[in-house]
N, C-alpha and C positions, 0 to 999 in steps of 0.2 A: 503494499500499500504506500503511495506517495505521501510524503509529510504534508500535513494539513496546514493551511494558512492560518495565522493567528488572529487576523483581521477579517472584517465582512464587507470590505468595499473592493473596488476594482484595482488591478495592477496599474492600470491607466492613471487612477486617481493617486495611488502610491508614488508613482513616478513623477507626475506633475507636481504634487505638493511636496514631495520629497526633494525635488530639485529646488523649489522656492526655499525650504527650511535649510538645505545645505548652502545654497547661495547666501542667506543671511549670515550663517556661521563663517563663511569664508570672508564676508565683508566686515562683520563685527566680531573681531578676533578677541574681544573681551571675555567671550565665553570659553576660550580655551583653558584657562585654569580650572574650570569645573569638569573639564573632560580629560580622558587618557590621552596621552601622547599620540598624534597621528589620527585621532578619531575622525575628525572632519575630512581628512583626505581619504580614509578608508570608506567613509559613507559615500563620497563622490565616486569612488571606484565601484562600489556596490551598485549605485545608481545605473552605471553603464552595464554592469554584468546582468542585473535583473532585466533591463531593457533588451539586451541581446538574448537572454535566456527565453523571455517571453515571445520574442520575434521567431526563434528557433522552435518552439512548441507549435506555433501557428503553421510554420512550414511543414513539420512532421504531420500534423493532423491533415493538412491539405493533401500531402502525398497519400496518406492512408485512404481518404476519401476517394481520390481519383482511382486508386487501386481497387476499391470496392466496385466501381462501375466495370472496370475491366474484368473483375472476377464474376460479376453478374452475367456479362456476355459470354464468357467461357462456361459458366454453370449451364445456361441455356443450351449450349451446344451439347454438353455432357448428358443433360436430361433427355435430349433427342436421341443420342446413341442409346441410353439405357432403355428408352421406349422402343427403339428398333429391335433391340436385342431381346427384349421380353416379348415382343410380337412374334419374332421368328421362332423364339423357344416354345412359345404357345403352340405354334403350328406343328413344330418338329416332335414335341412331347405332349400332344394332347391328352387329356385325362390323368396325366402324371402329376398330381397336384403338389405332392410332397417335394419332388424334384424340382418343379417349377418355383416353388417358394424358397426351398432352401439353396438351390444353386443359381437360380436366376432372379431371386429376391421379389418375385411376382406377388403383389399385394403388400409388400413391405415398403412403405412411403414415409416413414417416421423414424426418428427425429428429422427435422427439416434442415438441421445445420449443416455447413459445407462438409465438415469432418465426417458425418455419418453418410452423406451422399457419396463421398469419395470412397468409403469403405464398401458400401454396396456395389459401387461401379467396379471395384477391385475383385470382388467375389464373381460378379457376372463374367468379367473378362477371364479370370481364371477358369470358370466353368465352360466357357466358349472354347478354350484351349484344351480341354480334356480329351484324351484320344477317343473315348467313346461317345462323345458329344459332337465333336467336330464334323464328322462326315453326315450325321443326321442333320445339323444346322445347314450344311452346305446344299443338302438335297432340297432344303427349302429356300434357297437363295442366298444364304450368308456366304461371303468371300472372305478369303484370307486378308484382302485389302480393307475390308470393313472392319476386322479385328485391329488391323494396323491403325486405322484412322480413330477408332474408339480409343485405343491405347494412347494415341498422341494427344487426343483432347483430355483424357484423364490425367496423363503427366503434366500437361500445360496448366491445368486448373490446380493440380497439387502444388506446382511450383509457386503460382500466384497466391495460393492460400498461405503457404509457408512464409513467403515474403511479406504478406499482410500482417501476419501474427508477430513477425519480427519488427514491423513498423509500429505495431500497437505497443509493444514492449518498449521500443525506443521512445515513443511519445510519452509513456509513463515514466521512464528513467528521466527524461528531460523535464517533466513536470515536477517530479521530486526535487531535482536540482534547482529548478526556478523557485519553488516554494521555500527551500531551505534558505536561499540567498535572499528572497523577499521578506522573510521572517527575520532575518539578521539585519537587513536595511530598516525595517520597521522598528526594531528594538533601538538601532543607532539614532533614528530620527527622534524617538521619544527621549532618548537621553540628551541630545541637542536641545530639545524643547525645554527639558527640565532644567539644564543649565542656563537657557535664556530666562526662564521664569525666575530663577535664583538671582540672577544677574540684574534684571529689570522687573521687579515685581509689580503686580497689578494695583498696588495701593498708591502708586504714583501717576497721576494722570499723563505726565509728561513721557511716560514709557509706552503709551498706547500704540504710538506709531511702529516702534521697533518690534513690539510684541506681535503686531500685525505681520511684520516680515517673517516672523518665526511661525505664522500660522497657529499661534496659541489658542485662538478662538474658534478655529475652523478646522483643524486637523488634530486627531483622526475625525472625520466627518461623523455626524450622529444621524439617527433616524434611519429611514429607508435606505438600505444598502450602505449605511455607514458604519462607524465604529462598533456598534452594537446592534443586534437584532431588534426589530420592532417588537415592542411589548404588546400583547393582546389588549384591546380596549377594555376598560373596566365596564361591566355590565351594569346598566341602569338599575337603580334601586326602585322597586315597585312603590307606588303611592300607598300610604297607610290607609286602610279602610276605616271609615268612620264608625 
């Protein structure tokens, strides 16, 4: 499981407001004594890292989505070959219900996931190649070229499916890395804000402008999609009966 984010607002908000907070710290170096050495520079570096991480995730997800379209097209072709093989087997082994079910998967259409369909197709191809089945199927029109084409489509889809699963794993890994760095960035920004709050407390009106630079009143955002999840509304109190 990828590391969960500590906050409940978007990465875009983290990057936008994080840049403003970091810029304020770079400008007003009076906060530095309140922070570990190199803290502001490390935060600036994290901003770049999280931005790159987030862009990489979007790229990986896009790649997996494109692959799914390719997979669906190959799956349609495989299903056609499965249907052709079952139809031919039905003619060749008419009345042999157990054989048709076990060797040619006739009537077995679930589960519907790609891995299960691939496995059913492999069973059918293996049955087509059996020495005692091949000549009977050939008598009903099935050619060696049909077996080769069936195997080719099966192999093609199996390769695409394996690549897609690898893409999904890569996207999960990238998400975990992004979330870890985003959480570090979030903690760093809160530390900078705390330093600014200590340096420029809110009990002096002259500090209002600089506090705004550090987003002390607006970050983390509150309410919907903000720093905390929305609280359910308080149910109305029914009127007292006289």
